[in-house]
N, C-alpha and C positions, 0 to 999 in steps of 0.2 A: 375354624373348619379344617379338613380332611377326613381322613378313614379313620373310624372304632370301631373295637368288637363287644358284641353286648352277650352276654349269656342268660339266658332267661330259662329259669325252673317252672316245673308243672308238678302240682300235686293235688292229692284225692284225699281230704281230711277223713272219709272216714272209707278209704281203699289201705290196706295193710302194703302194696305194692310201694318199691321204693319210688321218691319224685324223680322225676323226667328232667335233664337239661338237655338244651340245644345252643348254639353258637353261633349268632349270627352277625357277620362284619355289613356296617353301610358308611357310603362316604355321606360327607356332607361339602356341598359345592356351595362359593359366595358366586353371587349373580354378576350376570355382565353388568356393565352400565349403560344406561337408557340413551339413547343417541342423543346426539345437542341437534337443536332446530333454527329456524330464522337465520339460516347464515346469510352474511352479506357483504357487497365488497364497495367501500367509497374508495376514491378517484382522491390520492393526497399530492400528487406531483405527476411529473410525464415520466417516472422513474418511480414511482411509489403506490401500491393500491393496499390499503386496511382491510383487514379482512375480518368478522366478527359475527358471532355466532350466541345461540343461549346455551349454557346449561340445564340440561333435563335429570342430572344422577346426583347423586350424593355418597357414591361411591368408586369414583374415577380417580387413576393416577396421575392422568394427564389429559391431553387434546392433541392428534396428530393432523395437520394441513398438509391437504395435497391440491395441486394444481398441472391446468394442464392447458396448451393451447391448440389453435384448430388444427396443428402442424403436427402434435404430439400428444403421446398417453400419460394417461394420470402418472404423477409422481409424489413422493411425500417429501415435501418441501422443509419442514421444520417440526418441533413436536413443546408444547408449554407444560405448566404443569396445572393440577388440580385448581380449581375455581377458578382459570383464567380463559376471558371469551373476546381476546380480540391477539392481534398478528400485524405488525408491520412488513408486510412482502415490501422489500425494494432492490435497487438493481437491476430493474424489469426492464424492457426496451421500449421506446417511443412508439406508437399509433398500433398498437398491439391489443389483443382481447385474449385476456386470461380468466380462466375458469377455476371454480375452489369448491372443495367438499371438505368436512371436519367431522372426525367419529371419535369418541372418545374412547379410552383404554384401560386395564388395571390389567392386575397378577393372571388375570382368568381368561384373558383376550379384551377385542376390541368390539365397542356397539357396532351398529349400524352405521351408514352415512347420515349427514344430513342432508337438507335439500341442496343441490349445485348450484350456485350463486357466479356472475363474472364482472368485469369490468375493464373497458377499454382504455390504456393509456394514453392523453393527447399528444402532439406533436410537443418537442421541447420548444421553450421561446428561443429566439435567436433575432440579438442586434449585430451593425453590422457600422462602425465608424469611418470616414474617411478624412482626406483634406487633400485642398493646393492653394500653392501661393497666388495666382488669377485666373481667369478664364483661359489665358494662353497652355492651359497645363489640363492633365486630365487629374482625376480625383486618385489619391493612394493612400495606403494606411500605413504610410509615414516609417519610419519618423522622415518631417518635415523641415528643413532651417531655411530661415528665414531672417530678413535683414532687420534689425533695431527698428522700431515703427511704422512698420509696417505690417499688410494685414493678411489673418487666414481664413479661407471660406472653410466650412465643416457640412459635410451632408450624410445622413444617416439614415439608415432604414432598417424595423423591424417586421417579425412574424413572432403569430402565437398571444402576443402581451395588449395589452390595455394603458398602461402608463409607462411613461419616459422619468426619470431624474437625471438631470448633471450634474456632474461632480470635477474636483480639480479646478482647470482652468478658467471655467466657468460655471453656474450652479443653476439652479431652480427647475421648475419642469417643463418638459418638452412635446410636443407630439411625437406621436409612435413613427415618423418620418418626418425629414425636413431637412432645410438646410439653413447657414446663419453665419455670418461674416463678424469673424471677432478683430476690432481695430487698432490699429497703432498699437501693438506688441510690444512690450520694455520687457521681459524676461521670459524664459523658456518654462514651460507648460505639459500637464498632461490633461487631456482633455477627455474625460471620462463620460459614460453613458450608461444606467442601470435603467433596464424595462421589465415590465413584472406583469404577469399573465396568470391566469386560474392556475396552472400547470409550474408555475416555476418562474424564476427570473434568470437575467443573461447579462453579463456584463464587456463591455470592448471599450477599448481606448485609444487614442493617436497622440502621439509626443513630436510637442513640437517644440522646435530648438532654435534661440535667436543668437545672428552673428553678429557680434560687435566689429565695427569697421575702427579702426583709430582715426580719429577725429583730426589729428593734424597731418599736415602735406609733410613730403619730402625735401629737404632744402637740397639744391643742385648748387655744387658751387660753382662761377665763372669760370 
């Protein structure tokens, strides 16, 4: 590719005139890559959208990915190499609609754009666990200290999740919201709960400490 100089000589075998020559310069330019197509956006989590497209060229150096929201204009957010047809866009805000488009490029310039595609990040999952010693008290985030052998009442709630699993001082599958009393505690524990949904997982925990009182009584001399 580039510019070339060509000398053309014209002569007549039956003529006595000297051959005529002319110099011609011509330039050969490489073609731009074909535009990608079938751009698509798939939700990975509340903070990530995976963008994919179809590669329609065989002479690209790479691809440029652009993004915008309803409130912003198009901005190039990433480049990937030749023959790569996907990009994970992470660090996004929850509950936000993002638009994407892609184009190929090489040393001669950029292709046209792909179709526009979009995806909306869901709300991130949230779980919250609290506890209290007895019904006379309010639930708190802890840590909570109780006497040896006493009970602790746990209460939890969540949003944007489908399942919850307990860990630490308790275990097993739990509903996405509820309460449970752990009786006759003999050691300090951390009561953890992990709740998961299509947009990811959330974890929270409550520290419960056991207070050991001396079993002996003070002897007072007469």
